[in-house]
GUKOLLO-999292 format. One line per 8 residues: number of its first residue (from 0); their letters; for each residue x, y, z of N, C-alpha, C, O. Coordinates in nm, 4 decimals. Atoms other than C-alpha are relative to their C-alpha. Layout:
N
NUM = a = X Y Z X Y Z X Y Z X Y Z; ...
***
This chain:
141
0 = mkgaeaev = 0.0580 -0.1297 -0.0101 0.0133 0.0026 -0.0114 0.0888 0.1392 0.0034 0.1542 0.1785 0.1001; -0.0623 -0.1168 0.0171 0.1546 0.3080 -0.1217 -0.0283 0.1136 0.1047 -0.1475 0.1414 0.1177; 0.0253 -0.0958 -0.0847 0.1835 0.5822 0.1386 -0.0408 -0.0464 0.1356 -0.0283 0.0312 0.2303; 0.0243 0.0263 -0.1412 0.0614 0.3658 0.4365 0.1129 0.0056 0.0765 0.2159 -0.0206 0.0144; -0.0898 0.0009 -0.0994 0.2779 0.3997 0.7415 -0.0427 -0.1024 0.1057 -0.1582 -0.1189 0.1449; 0.0281 0.1146 -0.0857 0.3307 0.1070 0.9793 -0.0035 0.0747 0.1574 0.0870 0.1534 0.1851; -0.0228 -0.0538 -0.1202 0.2505 0.2089 1.3486 0.0525 -0.1030 0.1068 -0.0108 -0.2040 0.1375; -0.0809 0.0670 -0.1094 0.4870 0.0687 1.6103 -0.0970 -0.0105 0.1432 -0.1437 0.0910 0.1948
8 = vdvggdee = 0.0979 -0.0084 -0.1315 0.2734 -0.0472 1.9308 0.0880 -0.0908 0.0988 0.1291 -0.2039 0.0729; -0.0560 0.0806 -0.1213 0.4368 -0.1502 2.2632 -0.1095 -0.0880 0.0802 -0.1956 -0.0271 0.1438; 0.1188 0.0566 -0.0596 0.2089 -0.4029 2.4023 0.0428 -0.0657 0.1491 -0.0367 -0.1326 0.2151; -0.0520 0.0284 -0.1435 0.4158 -0.4732 2.7297 0.0715 -0.1399 0.0136 0.0923 -0.1932 0.1227; -0.0729 0.1207 -0.0324 0.5936 -0.7850 2.6609 -0.0512 -0.1214 0.0414 -0.1673 -0.1471 0.0093; 0.0423 0.1484 -0.0436 0.5595 -1.1299 2.8067 -0.1098 0.0037 0.1084 -0.1683 -0.1035 0.1236; 0.0873 -0.0122 -0.0953 0.3240 -1.0139 3.0867 -0.1192 0.0380 -0.0818 -0.2201 -0.0295 -0.0616; 0.1242 -0.0040 0.0744 0.0738 -0.8767 2.8425 -0.0479 -0.0904 -0.0916 -0.1676 -0.0991 -0.1191
16 = tvksmiel = 0.0275 0.1109 0.0983 0.0977 -1.1560 2.5964 -0.0737 -0.1215 0.1055 -0.1616 -0.1954 0.0612; 0.0699 0.1063 -0.0796 -0.0030 -1.3920 2.9091 -0.1249 0.0389 0.0527 -0.2047 -0.0506 0.0807; 0.1047 -0.0528 -0.0242 -0.2657 -1.1736 3.0056 -0.1152 -0.0201 -0.0991 -0.2295 -0.0495 -0.0640; 0.0745 0.0305 0.1309 -0.4143 -1.2050 2.6429 -0.0274 -0.1329 -0.0141 -0.1414 -0.1709 -0.0406; 0.0473 0.1450 0.0137 -0.3935 -1.5610 2.6304 -0.0978 -0.0492 0.1026 -0.1828 -0.1331 0.0731; 0.0987 0.0546 -0.0749 -0.5766 -1.6029 2.9532 -0.1463 0.0586 -0.0432 -0.2493 -0.0088 -0.0436; 0.1162 -0.0611 0.0301 -0.8308 -1.3648 2.8489 -0.0697 -0.0587 -0.1391 -0.1904 -0.0483 -0.1611; 0.0483 0.0655 0.1165 -0.8704 -1.5416 2.5180 -0.0449 -0.1368 0.0461 -0.1549 -0.1727 0.0041
24 = arnglyvk = 0.0411 0.1195 -0.0428 -0.8865 -1.8848 2.6905 -0.1198 0.0056 0.0846 -0.1820 -0.1000 0.0964; 0.0980 0.0055 -0.0802 -1.1504 -1.7748 2.9198 -0.1212 0.0041 -0.1056 -0.2322 -0.0427 -0.0800; 0.1082 0.0003 0.1051 -1.3486 -1.7149 2.5979 0.0103 -0.1135 -0.0903 -0.0507 -0.1018 -0.1967; 0.0165 0.1052 0.0571 -1.2890 -2.0431 2.4714 0.1162 -0.0099 -0.1398 0.1015 -0.0865 -0.2350; -0.1050 -0.0305 0.0965 -0.9792 -1.9469 2.2490 0.1477 -0.0435 0.0509 0.2140 0.0289 0.1251; -0.1287 0.0243 -0.0578 -0.6625 -2.1278 2.3148 0.1070 0.0205 -0.1061 0.1233 -0.0691 -0.1889; -0.0772 -0.0272 0.0845 -0.4000 -1.9640 2.1190 0.1599 -0.0071 0.0300 0.2012 -0.0261 0.1444; -0.1443 0.0086 -0.0039 -0.0261 -1.9662 2.0632 0.0480 0.1424 0.0425 -0.0233 0.2306 -0.0052
32 = pvsamaya = -0.0593 -0.1085 -0.0259 0.1788 -1.6730 2.2054 0.0182 0.1220 -0.0834 0.0135 0.2382 -0.0429; -0.0179 -0.1027 0.0970 0.2389 -1.4944 1.8882 -0.1517 0.0710 -0.0445 -0.1624 0.1912 -0.0687; 0.1350 -0.0631 0.0023 -0.1594 -1.4557 1.8357 -0.0397 0.0941 0.1067 -0.0821 0.2085 0.0900; 0.0131 -0.0890 -0.1188 -0.1912 -1.3410 2.1844 0.0648 0.1521 -0.0090 0.0036 0.2523 0.0279; -0.0641 -0.1325 0.0022 0.0751 -1.0553 2.1168 -0.0915 0.0835 -0.1007 -0.1297 0.1961 -0.0687; 0.0929 -0.0739 0.0822 -0.1432 -0.9546 1.8133 -0.1043 0.0454 0.0461 -0.1394 0.1591 0.0146; 0.1558 -0.0239 -0.0582 -0.4736 -0.9580 1.9981 0.0316 0.1321 0.0972 -0.0335 0.2362 0.0874; -0.0359 -0.1077 -0.0672 -0.2897 -0.7382 2.2641 0.0339 0.1275 -0.0740 -0.0233 0.2284 -0.0328
40 = aavslgrd = -0.0087 -0.1051 0.0871 -0.1703 -0.4933 2.0086 -0.1271 0.0512 -0.0366 -0.1584 0.1682 -0.0142; 0.1473 -0.0687 0.0619 -0.5264 -0.4632 1.8497 -0.0600 0.0469 0.0996 -0.1201 0.1502 0.0699; 0.0579 -0.0426 -0.1196 -0.6585 -0.4136 2.2093 0.0373 0.1493 0.0230 -0.0450 0.2393 0.0395; -0.0257 -0.1076 -0.0327 -0.4423 -0.1406 2.2637 -0.0129 0.1038 -0.0922 -0.0071 0.2194 -0.0504; 0.0211 -0.1031 0.1107 -0.4949 0.0414 1.9279 -0.1788 0.0448 -0.0247 -0.2229 0.1313 -0.1005; 0.1421 -0.0413 -0.0127 -0.8791 0.0515 1.9921 -0.0779 -0.0924 -0.0809 -0.0209 -0.1918 -0.1261; 0.1161 0.0791 0.0888 -1.2062 -0.0980 1.7965 0.0161 -0.0114 -0.1631 -0.0496 -0.0917 -0.2293; -0.0064 0.0127 0.1416 -1.0951 -0.0383 1.4399 0.0961 -0.0834 -0.0691 0.1337 -0.0701 -0.1855
48 = yvvvitgt = -0.1000 0.1075 0.0579 -0.8594 -0.3264 1.4067 -0.0481 -0.1289 0.0169 -0.1051 -0.1623 0.1208; 0.0262 0.1515 0.0149 -0.9124 -0.6946 1.2996 0.1172 -0.0798 0.0472 0.2221 -0.0349 0.0011; -0.1206 0.1060 -0.0082 -0.6617 -0.9662 1.4187 -0.0471 -0.1349 -0.0375 -0.1549 -0.1846 -0.0050; 0.0211 0.1371 0.0294 -0.6372 -1.2920 1.2796 0.0918 -0.0974 0.1037 0.2147 -0.0973 0.1108; -0.0629 0.0979 -0.0712 -0.5777 -1.5717 1.5342 0.0091 -0.1273 -0.0414 -0.0868 -0.2003 -0.0660; 0.0034 0.1256 0.0711 -0.4317 -1.8590 1.4117 0.0721 -0.1342 0.0820 0.1560 -0.1038 0.1668; -0.0557 0.0990 -0.0975 -0.3241 -2.1964 1.5762 -0.0620 -0.0412 0.1105 -0.1740 0.0035 0.1355; 0.0895 0.0318 -0.1415 -0.4154 -2.3592 1.9112 0.1263 -0.0156 0.1078 0.2261 -0.0817 0.0792
56 = glkeyrvg = -0.0956 0.0202 -0.0992 -0.2056 -2.3436 2.2133 -0.0331 -0.0888 0.1055 0.0252 -0.1014 0.2132; 0.0466 0.1271 -0.1032 -0.3950 -2.6256 2.3755 0.0981 -0.0786 0.0411 0.1109 -0.0882 0.1632; -0.0760 0.0924 -0.0134 -0.1237 -2.8754 2.3393 0.1117 0.0584 0.0903 0.1549 -0.0047 0.1867; -0.1183 -0.0665 -0.0684 0.1514 -2.6274 2.4630 -0.0265 0.0319 0.1509 0.0633 0.0284 0.2351; 0.0175 -0.0679 -0.1258 -0.0294 -2.4948 2.7689 -0.1029 -0.0872 0.0873 -0.1854 -0.0295 0.1581; 0.0516 0.0784 -0.1027 -0.1778 -2.7944 2.9527 0.0306 0.0166 0.1282 0.1508 0.0363 0.1458; -0.0098 -0.0223 -0.1311 -0.2070 -2.7563 3.3136 -0.0434 -0.1197 0.0705 -0.1471 -0.1777 0.0383; 0.0634 0.1242 -0.0609 -0.2395 -3.0393 3.5389 0.0993 -0.0438 0.1419 0.1908 0.0335 0.1703
64 = rglggltr = -0.0773 0.0308 -0.1233 -0.0795 -3.2106 3.8709 0.0512 -0.1333 -0.0462 0.0095 -0.1906 -0.1468; -0.0438 0.1029 0.0025 0.1110 -3.4934 3.9044 0.0672 -0.0388 -0.1305 0.1883 -0.0247 -0.1479; -0.0585 0.0620 0.1352 0.1579 -3.6412 3.5523 -0.0524 0.1252 -0.1027 -0.1165 0.1127 -0.2070; 0.0544 -0.1101 0.0716 0.1000 -3.2806 3.4426 0.0240 0.0192 -0.1441 0.1277 -0.0251 -0.1934; 0.0068 -0.0070 0.1379 0.0293 -3.1914 3.0882 -0.0373 -0.1145 -0.0983 -0.0369 -0.1033 -0.2209; 0.0442 0.1034 0.0837 -0.0871 -3.5299 2.9824 -0.1597 -0.0008 -0.0370 -0.2483 0.0323 0.0417; 0.1339 0.0013 0.0527 -0.3968 -3.5680 2.7823 -0.0647 -0.1139 0.0772 0.0068 -0.1954 0.1356; 0.0973 0.1205 -0.0418 -0.6940 -3.8112 2.9040 0.0553 -0.1217 -0.0610 0.0729 -0.2242 0.0049
72 = lqggailr = -0.0413 0.1428 0.0697 -0.5708 -4.0664 2.6527 0.1382 -0.0537 0.0480 0.1640 -0.1717 0.0716; -0.1384 0.0505 -0.0465 -0.1971 -4.0482 2.7592 0.0034 -0.0404 0.1567 0.0562 -0.1405 0.2052; -0.0199 0.0242 -0.1438 -0.2434 -4.0096 3.1264 -0.1013 -0.1080 0.0670 -0.0685 -0.1746 0.1652; 0.0776 0.0897 -0.0603 -0.5399 -4.2167 3.1946 -0.0133 -0.1228 -0.0557 0.0178 -0.2244 0.0065; 0.0214 0.1254 0.0786 -0.6291 -4.4674 2.9193 0.1360 -0.0852 -0.0046 0.1611 -0.1873 0.0594; -0.1200 0.0872 0.0192 -0.2994 -4.5782 2.8123 0.0904 -0.0287 0.0955 0.1530 -0.1335 0.0797; -0.0933 0.0347 -0.1193 -0.0952 -4.5844 3.1103 -0.0993 -0.0928 0.0655 -0.0481 -0.2014 0.0925; 0.0745 0.1005 -0.0788 -0.3786 -4.7681 3.2834 0.0090 -0.1272 -0.0941 0.0472 -0.2306 -0.0394
80 = vlegsspl = -0.0231 0.1341 0.0851 -0.3720 -5.0334 2.9915 0.1281 -0.0516 0.0144 0.1365 -0.1724 0.0361; -0.1059 0.0594 -0.0173 -0.0150 -5.0642 3.0142 0.0589 -0.0346 0.1260 0.1499 -0.1165 0.1384; -0.0317 0.0452 -0.1343 0.0179 -5.0750 3.3748 -0.0071 -0.1444 0.0320 -0.1107 -0.2070 0.0095; 0.0108 0.1516 -0.0125 0.1127 -5.4313 3.4747 -0.0486 -0.1018 -0.0812 -0.1010 -0.2071 -0.0448; 0.0390 0.0981 0.1164 0.0482 -5.5885 3.1555 0.1673 -0.0468 -0.0583 0.2758 0.0028 -0.0279; -0.1534 0.0168 0.0646 0.3392 -5.7564 2.9470 -0.0082 0.1014 -0.1046 -0.0959 0.1872 -0.1148; 0.0038 -0.1192 0.0999 0.4379 -5.5561 2.6578 -0.0851 -0.0092 -0.1039 -0.1187 -0.1196 -0.1467; 0.1178 0.0075 0.0999 0.1875 -5.4525 2.3984 0.0435 0.0963 -0.1225 0.1210 0.1914 -0.1120
88 = tayqvwer = -0.0297 -0.0710 0.1421 0.2056 -5.3216 2.0332 -0.1170 0.1321 0.0198 -0.2144 0.1393 0.0947; 0.1197 -0.1301 0.0109 0.0063 -4.9928 1.9738 -0.1202 -0.0488 -0.0182 -0.2197 -0.0128 0.0447; 0.1346 0.0545 0.0321 -0.2443 -5.2077 1.8085 -0.0919 -0.0606 0.1028 -0.2122 -0.0368 0.1131; 0.0191 0.0532 -0.1241 -0.2725 -5.4155 2.1220 -0.0790 0.1060 0.0922 -0.1948 0.0910 0.1315; 0.0512 -0.1072 -0.0945 -0.3264 -5.1023 2.3337 -0.1298 0.0612 -0.0719 -0.2313 0.0651 -0.0024; 0.1185 -0.0391 0.0815 -0.5811 -4.9629 2.0737 -0.1166 -0.0798 0.0207 -0.2267 -0.0344 0.0519; 0.1175 0.0825 -0.0185 -0.7818 -5.2719 2.0907 -0.0551 -0.0123 0.1321 -0.1739 -0.0434 0.1406; 0.0258 0.0177 -0.1209 -0.7810 -5.2782 2.4708 -0.0930 0.1431 0.0388 -0.1740 0.1550 0.1307
96 = lsgtatlq = 0.0796 -0.1483 -0.0517 -0.9207 -4.9040 2.4787 -0.1360 -0.0220 -0.0605 -0.2209 0.0619 -0.0302; 0.1429 0.0204 0.0363 -1.2380 -5.0511 2.2962 -0.0701 0.1318 -0.0884 -0.1783 0.1844 -0.0625; 0.0563 -0.1359 0.0826 -1.2836 -4.7517 2.0294 -0.0098 0.1324 0.0482 -0.0694 0.2204 -0.0139; 0.0051 -0.1228 -0.0758 -1.2311 -4.4757 2.2835 0.1031 0.1035 -0.0868 0.1015 0.2250 -0.0670; -0.0979 -0.0898 0.0628 -0.9405 -4.3472 2.0353 0.0215 -0.0593 -0.1319 -0.0132 -0.1711 -0.1701; -0.0291 0.0529 0.1554 -0.8270 -4.3673 1.6835 0.1675 -0.0918 0.0206 0.2415 -0.0656 0.1155; -0.1061 0.0741 0.0099 -0.5291 -4.6058 1.6212 0.1203 0.1154 -0.0215 0.2206 0.1139 0.0499; -0.0910 -0.0918 0.0237 -0.3345 -4.3155 1.4884 0.0292 0.1074 0.1448 0.1390 0.1555 0.1725
104 = gvykalns = -0.0072 -0.0716 -0.1229 -0.4162 -4.1175 1.8291 0.0850 -0.0821 0.0793 0.1857 -0.0285 0.1255; -0.0831 0.0951 -0.0807 -0.2697 -4.4137 2.0134 0.1493 0.0196 -0.0230 0.2317 0.0586 0.0598; -0.1537 -0.0190 0.0423 0.0544 -4.4107 1.8153 0.0419 0.1329 0.0498 0.1373 0.1249 0.1272; -0.0642 -0.0877 -0.0172 0.1095 -4.0494 1.8569 0.0071 0.0264 0.1707 0.0952 0.0998 0.2154; -0.0144 -0.0242 -0.1399 0.0309 -4.0648 2.2586 0.0988 -0.0935 0.0344 0.1653 -0.0656 0.1342; -0.1082 0.0839 -0.0576 0.2661 -4.3590 2.2844 0.1251 0.0586 -0.0405 0.2171 0.0473 0.0406; -0.1199 -0.0748 0.0368 0.5323 -4.1709 2.1090 0.0385 0.1158 0.1132 0.1438 0.1287 0.1757; -0.0276 -0.1227 -0.1065 0.4748 -3.8514 2.3336 0.0348 -0.0490 0.1437 0.1131 0.0106 0.2177
112 = larrglvt = -0.0427 0.0441 -0.1433 0.4812 -4.0678 2.6549 0.1323 -0.0575 -0.0126 0.2028 -0.0393 0.0867; -0.1318 0.0547 0.0203 0.7961 -4.2422 2.5299 0.1152 0.1228 0.0107 0.2223 0.1135 0.0705; -0.0841 -0.1028 -0.0182 0.9502 -3.9110 2.4926 0.0347 0.0495 0.1200 0.1501 0.0758 0.1539; -0.0082 -0.0479 -0.1437 0.8716 -3.7968 2.8382 0.0515 -0.1177 0.0763 0.0560 -0.0961 0.1974; -0.0360 0.0918 -0.0887 1.0001 -4.1274 2.9651 -0.0924 -0.0972 0.0874 -0.0467 -0.1887 0.1559; 0.1041 0.0512 -0.0576 0.6824 -4.2478 3.1002 -0.0376 -0.1552 -0.0461 -0.0932 -0.2398 0.0240; 0.0155 0.1303 0.0515 0.6726 -4.5468 2.8722 0.1373 -0.0360 -0.0732 0.2135 0.0492 -0.1189; -0.1190 0.0162 0.0687 0.9503 -4.7399 2.7254 -0.0454 -0.0988 -0.0966 -0.1592 -0.1449 -0.0884
120 = fsyevygg = 0.0464 0.0718 0.1290 0.9512 -4.9509 2.3964 0.1420 -0.0873 -0.0150 0.2519 -0.0554 0.0303; -0.1058 0.0697 0.0505 1.1653 -5.2245 2.2558 -0.0526 -0.0660 -0.1310 -0.1614 -0.0275 -0.1736; 0.0502 0.0357 0.1066 1.1434 -5.4398 1.9392 -0.0229 -0.1498 0.0334 0.0503 -0.1943 0.1218; 0.0301 0.1510 -0.0075 1.0069 -5.8199 1.9278 -0.0165 -0.0421 -0.1268 -0.0364 0.0367 -0.2192; 0.0472 0.0520 0.1505 0.9501 -6.0436 1.6360 -0.1442 -0.0762 0.0408 -0.1582 -0.1505 0.1380; 0.1183 0.0612 -0.0207 0.5944 -6.1488 1.6102 -0.0263 -0.0479 -0.1484 -0.0141 0.0276 -0.2449; 0.0346 0.0374 0.1577 0.4958 -6.3683 1.2952 0.1009 0.0290 -0.0867 0.0645 0.0544 -0.2016; -0.1013 -0.0255 0.0827 0.8289 -6.3102 1.1516 0.0364 0.1493 -0.0280 0.1304 0.1769 -0.1025
128 = kkvrvfra = 0.0007 -0.1288 -0.0045 0.7934 -5.9418 1.1853 0.0551 0.0767 0.1133 0.0198 0.0537 0.2289; -0.0654 -0.0907 -0.1241 0.9894 -5.6946 1.3952 -0.1013 0.1109 0.0165 -0.1371 0.1871 -0.0733; 0.1006 -0.1162 -0.0556 0.7407 -5.4675 1.6064 0.0540 0.0590 0.1186 0.1349 0.0214 0.2034; -0.0544 -0.0918 -0.1242 0.7842 -5.2182 1.8315 -0.1179 -0.0447 0.1223 -0.2345 -0.0633 0.0874; 0.0996 0.0406 -0.1022 0.6047 -5.3176 2.1897 0.0453 0.1195 0.0975 0.1576 0.1699 0.0941; -0.0090 -0.0884 -0.0869 0.5519 -5.0702 2.4649 -0.0450 -0.0606 0.1473 -0.1254 -0.1532 0.1579; 0.0415 0.0258 -0.1140 0.5349 -5.0850 2.8481 0.0186 0.1249 0.0946 0.0909 0.2193 0.0628; 0.0098 -0.1147 -0.0970 0.4814 -4.8507 3.1446 0.1366 0.0147 0.0614 0.1862 -0.0874 0.1091
136 = sqnyk = -0.1190 -0.0300 -0.0792 0.8016 -4.6993 3.2906 -0.0271 -0.0272 0.1522 -0.1437 -0.0393 0.1898; 0.0145 0.0122 -0.1593 0.8558 -4.7480 3.6837 -0.0117 0.1467 0.0342 -0.0789 0.1721 0.1342; -0.0192 -0.1189 -0.0473 0.9121 -4.3914 3.7056 -0.1224 0.1132 -0.0368 -0.1026 0.2347 -0.0412; 0.1139 -0.0963 0.0392 0.5740 -4.2338 3.6097 -0.0904 -0.0041 0.1052 -0.1958 0.0577 0.0901; 0.0927 -0.0143 -0.1225 0.4111 -4.2864 3.9455 0.0387 0.1136 0.0828 -0.0247 0.1399 0.1851
***
């Protein structure tokens, strides 16, 4: 746009971003920090501005206790299935969940739990195929 000048807005840094994230979350919008900064800037400029808010901060900003940040699938269902059982494949975990999750969701949750050290995996041979099997770690309790 020829002749348009950019206006620099100081939104107060991290504190203002967090306040904006909280305000948006109270209205059901779980945004990433960059979207919260854009929202804070628009609010400080007044009602004549539109902000496009993208993404979801839901994964990044889960709050919990004990096994903090785990989803229901990870913390409740999958760890319960693995606890005290012999090593299971992701497919076997999915079968035991009786359709409460997708197979893809189970794979993603197991990989996330493994990265956190709450689940361990190894490889075993089943029917001539090498497959990954999972078991609950001893350190998740």
